[in-house]
C-alpha positions in Angstrom: 51.6 -85.8 -34.3 49.3 -88.3 -36.1 50.4 -91.7 -36.4 48.4 -92.9 -38.9 49.8 -95.5 -41.1 48.4 -98.2 -43.6 50.8 -101.0 -45.3 50.5 -101.2 -49.0 48.9 -104.6 -49.9 51.6 -107.7 -49.7 54.3 -105.7 -48.3 55.5 -103.6 -45.0 54.9 -104.2 -41.4 51.6 -105.5 -40.0 50.7 -103.9 -36.8 48.0 -105.5 -34.3 46.6 -104.4 -31.3 44.6 -107.1 -28.9 41.9 -106.1 -26.5 41.4 -108.2 -23.3 38.1 -109.4 -21.9 38.4 -107.9 -18.9 34.6 -106.9 -17.7 34.4 -103.6 -16.4 38.0 -103.0 -16.4 37.5 -102.4 -20.2 37.1 -98.8 -18.9 40.9 -98.5 -18.8 41.5 -100.2 -22.4 38.6 -97.7 -23.7 40.8 -94.8 -22.1 43.9 -96.0 -24.2 42.0 -96.6 -27.4 40.5 -92.9 -27.0 44.0 -91.5 -26.8 45.0 -93.3 -29.8 42.1 -92.4 -31.6 42.6 -88.8 -30.9 46.2 -89.2 -32.3 45.4 -90.8 -35.2 47.3 -93.8 -34.3 45.5 -96.9 -35.9 46.9 -100.4 -36.4 46.4 -103.0 -39.4 44.4 -105.6 -37.3 42.6 -105.4 -34.1 41.2 -108.2 -32.1 39.0 -108.3 -29.1 37.2 -110.5 -26.7 34.2 -109.5 -24.7 34.7 -106.1 -23.3 37.7 -105.9 -25.8 35.3 -106.4 -28.7 32.9 -103.5 -27.5 36.0 -101.4 -27.4 37.3 -102.2 -30.8 34.0 -101.6 -32.5 34.1 -98.0 -31.1 37.7 -97.7 -31.6 37.5 -98.8 -35.2 34.5 -96.7 -36.3 35.8 -93.7 -34.8 33.4 -93.3 -31.9 35.7 -91.8 -29.4 33.4 -90.4 -27.3 31.4 -93.6 -27.0 34.8 -95.3 -25.7 34.5 -93.5 -22.7 31.1 -92.4 -22.3 29.5 -96.0 -22.9 31.4 -97.5 -19.4 30.7 -94.3 -17.2 27.2 -94.4 -18.2 26.7 -98.0 -18.0 28.4 -98.2 -14.3 25.1 -96.4 -13.0 23.1 -99.4 -14.2 22.4 -101.8 -11.3 23.6 -105.5 -11.9 20.3 -106.7 -10.3 17.2 -105.2 -11.2 13.7 -106.2 -10.1 11.6 -104.0 -12.3 9.1 -105.8 -14.6 10.6 -103.9 -18.0 14.1 -104.9 -16.9 13.2 -108.6 -16.3 11.6 -108.7 -19.6 14.9 -107.4 -21.2 16.6 -110.0 -19.4 14.8 -113.2 -20.5 12.9 -113.0 -17.2 16.2 -112.9 -15.0 16.9 -110.4 -12.3 20.6 -110.0 -13.5 20.6 -107.0 -15.5 23.8 -107.6 -17.7 21.7 -108.7 -21.1 20.0 -105.5 -20.8 23.1 -103.4 -19.8 24.9 -105.1 -22.9 22.2 -104.4 -25.3 22.3 -100.7 -24.4 25.7 -100.5 -25.2 25.3 -102.2 -28.4 22.6 -99.7 -29.3 24.9 -96.6 -28.6 27.9 -98.2 -30.4 26.3 -99.9 -33.5 24.1 -97.3 -34.8 23.8 -97.5 -38.7 26.8 -95.3 -39.4 29.0 -97.1 -36.7 28.2 -100.1 -38.7 29.1 -98.6 -42.0 32.3 -97.2 -40.8 33.3 -100.8 -39.3 32.2 -102.6 -42.6 34.5 -99.8 -44.8 37.4 -99.5 -42.3 40.8 -100.6 -43.7 41.5 -102.1 -40.1 40.4 -105.4 -40.0 38.6 -106.2 -36.7 38.8 -109.9 -35.3 36.2 -110.7 -32.9 36.8 -113.8 -30.6 33.8 -115.7 -29.1 33.6 -119.7 -27.6 31.5 -121.9 -29.3 30.1 -124.9 -27.5 30.3 -128.3 -29.5 26.7 -129.5 -30.2 26.9 -132.3 -27.7 27.5 -129.6 -25.2 25.2 -127.2 -26.0 22.3 -130.0 -25.7 23.8 -131.5 -22.4 22.4 -130.7 -18.9 25.9 -131.1 -17.7 27.4 -128.4 -19.3 24.7 -126.0 -18.3 25.2 -122.4 -17.9 25.7 -122.6 -14.0 28.3 -125.3 -14.3 30.1 -123.1 -17.0 30.2 -120.0 -14.8 31.5 -121.9 -11.9 33.9 -124.2 -13.9 36.8 -122.2 -13.0 36.4 -122.7 -9.1 35.6 -126.4 -9.9 39.0 -126.7 -11.7 40.9 -125.2 -8.8 39.4 -127.3 -6.4 40.0 -130.4 -8.3 43.8 -129.6 -8.7 43.9 -128.9 -5.0 42.5 -132.6 -4.7 44.9 -133.9 -7.3 42.3 -135.1 -9.3 40.8 -134.7 -13.1 37.5 -133.2 -14.8 37.0 -133.2 -18.0 37.5 -130.0 -19.9 34.8 -128.2 -21.4 34.1 -129.0 -25.0 35.0 -125.3 -26.2 36.0 -123.7 -29.4 37.6 -120.6 -30.2 36.1 -118.8 -32.9 37.5 -115.5 -34.8 35.0 -113.6 -36.6 36.5 -111.2 -39.2 35.1 -107.9 -40.3 36.3 -108.8 -43.8 33.6 -111.8 -43.7 30.1 -111.1 -45.3 28.5 -113.2 -42.6 30.0 -111.5 -39.7 29.3 -107.9 -41.1 25.4 -108.9 -41.5 25.7 -109.9 -37.6 28.1 -107.4 -35.9 25.4 -107.1 -33.1 25.0 -110.7 -32.6 28.6 -111.6 -32.6 29.7 -108.8 -30.2 26.9 -110.1 -27.9 28.1 -113.6 -28.1 32.0 -112.6 -27.3 30.8 -111.0 -24.2 27.9 -113.3 -23.0 28.8 -114.6 -19.6 26.4 -117.7 -18.6 23.6 -116.9 -15.8 24.7 -113.1 -15.6 23.8 -112.8 -19.3 20.4 -114.7 -19.3 19.6 -114.3 -23.0 21.4 -116.9 -25.0 23.7 -116.2 -27.9 23.4 -118.2 -31.1 24.7 -117.4 -34.6 23.8 -119.7 -37.5 22.4 -122.0 -35.0 25.2 -122.6 -32.9 25.7 -121.9 -28.9 28.6 -119.1 -28.0 29.6 -117.7 -24.8 32.1 -115.2 -23.8 35.4 -115.3 -25.8 37.7 -115.4 -22.7 36.8 -118.7 -22.1 39.4 -119.7 -24.7 41.2 -116.4 -25.3 41.2 -113.9 -22.6 43.9 -111.9 -24.3 43.5 -112.2 -28.0 47.2 -111.8 -29.4 47.5 -115.2 -30.8 45.0 -114.4 -33.6 47.1 -111.5 -34.5 50.3 -113.5 -34.5 48.4 -115.9 -36.6 47.6 -113.1 -39.2 51.1 -112.6 -39.6 51.7 -109.5 -37.7 55.2 -108.2 -37.1 54.2 -105.8 -34.3 51.8 -106.8 -31.5 50.5 -104.6 -28.7 48.6 -106.2 -25.9 46.5 -103.8 -23.7 46.1 -105.3 -20.1 43.9 -104.3 -17.2 45.9 -105.7 -14.2 49.3 -104.4 -12.8 51.1 -107.4 -13.5 50.7 -106.9 -17.1 50.5 -110.7 -17.6 48.3 -111.6 -20.9 46.6 -114.3 -19.5 45.7 -117.6 -22.0 42.1 -117.9 -20.9 39.7 -117.5 -17.6 41.0 -121.0 -16.8 44.7 -120.5 -17.2 46.0 -117.2 -15.8 49.6 -117.7 -17.8 51.0 -116.6 -20.7 50.6 -119.0 -23.9 53.8 -120.4 -25.5 53.2 -118.4 -28.5 52.7 -115.1 -26.2 56.2 -115.9 -24.4 57.9 -116.2 -27.6 56.4 -113.1 -29.2 57.9 -111.0 -25.8 61.4 -112.8 -26.3 61.5 -111.9 -30.2 60.6 -108.0 -29.2 57.4 -108.7 -31.5 54.9 -108.0 -28.6 54.5 -104.9 -26.3 52.1 -104.5 -23.3 50.3 -101.5 -21.9 49.0 -102.0 -18.1 48.2 -99.7 -15.0 50.9 -99.1 -12.8 48.1 -99.8 -9.8 45.0 -101.8 -9.4 42.2 -100.2 -11.1 39.5 -101.0 -8.0 37.1 -102.1 -10.9 36.1 -105.7 -11.3 33.3 -108.1 -12.8 31.1 -107.4 -10.2 32.4 -104.3 -8.6 32.4 -100.9 -10.1 31.1 -97.3 -9.6 30.7 -94.1 -11.8 33.5 -93.0 -10.0 36.0 -95.8 -10.4 35.1 -96.4 -13.8 36.1 -92.5 -14.7 39.3 -93.2 -12.7 40.4 -96.0 -15.1 39.4 -94.3 -18.1 41.5 -91.5 -16.9 44.2 -93.8 -16.1 44.3 -95.3 -19.5 44.5 -92.1 -21.5 47.6 -91.3 -19.5 48.9 -94.8 -20.6 47.8 -94.6 -24.1 49.7 -90.9 -23.9 52.9 -92.1 -22.0 53.1 -95.1 -24.8 52.9 -93.0 -27.8 55.5 -90.7 -26.6 57.6 -93.6 -25.7 57.2 -96.0 -28.5 54.8 -94.1 -30.9 57.0 -93.7 -33.8 58.7 -97.3 -33.4 55.2 -99.0 -33.2 53.0 -97.5 -35.4 55.7 -96.1 -37.8 57.0 -92.6 -38.5 
């Protein structure tokens, strides 16, 4: 049964799906979206941070095979690669993540996919984190400190002392914006760029960007801000918590209110996926995709008509 629904301009229920920054656990999200796409279930808006931005691009552009295949194929790539060609692609770094990300972008953002993204009635919101100008030029807020800031923040709280917050700003790019359309590849890379691990810097229009999860790990609030009446958050951890950011593993006040009001539903696995930012394998990624497909099917059976409309 297809669930493809489009609201008329200026009326009707507005539906949004939020896709989390989840590193390799994004394979679970890919499985959910693949099932949705095969059933013709598409919302009015999709928001994504990091891995969620990659998944969102494939989902909206109709590349259902890329959704799962990309994660499975890329899981065979080493996180550390000493080969000369790999280091050249990674700005001299032995960390292979920049190259892995660009391989994914090569597959997912072919010319026909970019055309489909631009032409789709589904608005695509891509969340990235911009560093203030003073931070981008500061030795204090360098890549190494940015990567370890969550740990430093935890130690500071244990010692009951304060450390200055990073000068971050959440930026939401929209597929309706011509600048975003002209820079889809750069925007999605910026949304997923983790300091140090992704040695190639992410700059758009002169500004320095890093992973969207630093300011919005589960980008539900951009959907609520756009007036979505119903929002679905796809979360890759069994607890189903819609985390605010990498630094704040709780739910924001806006997300809690949406839960209470019944505007927010959450899809999450029933058990740990066994996949993380630094630990993955082809076998585990395949399992995560399969669990996502099963969760997506179960959601459509239980909530499909109510959420997407008849």
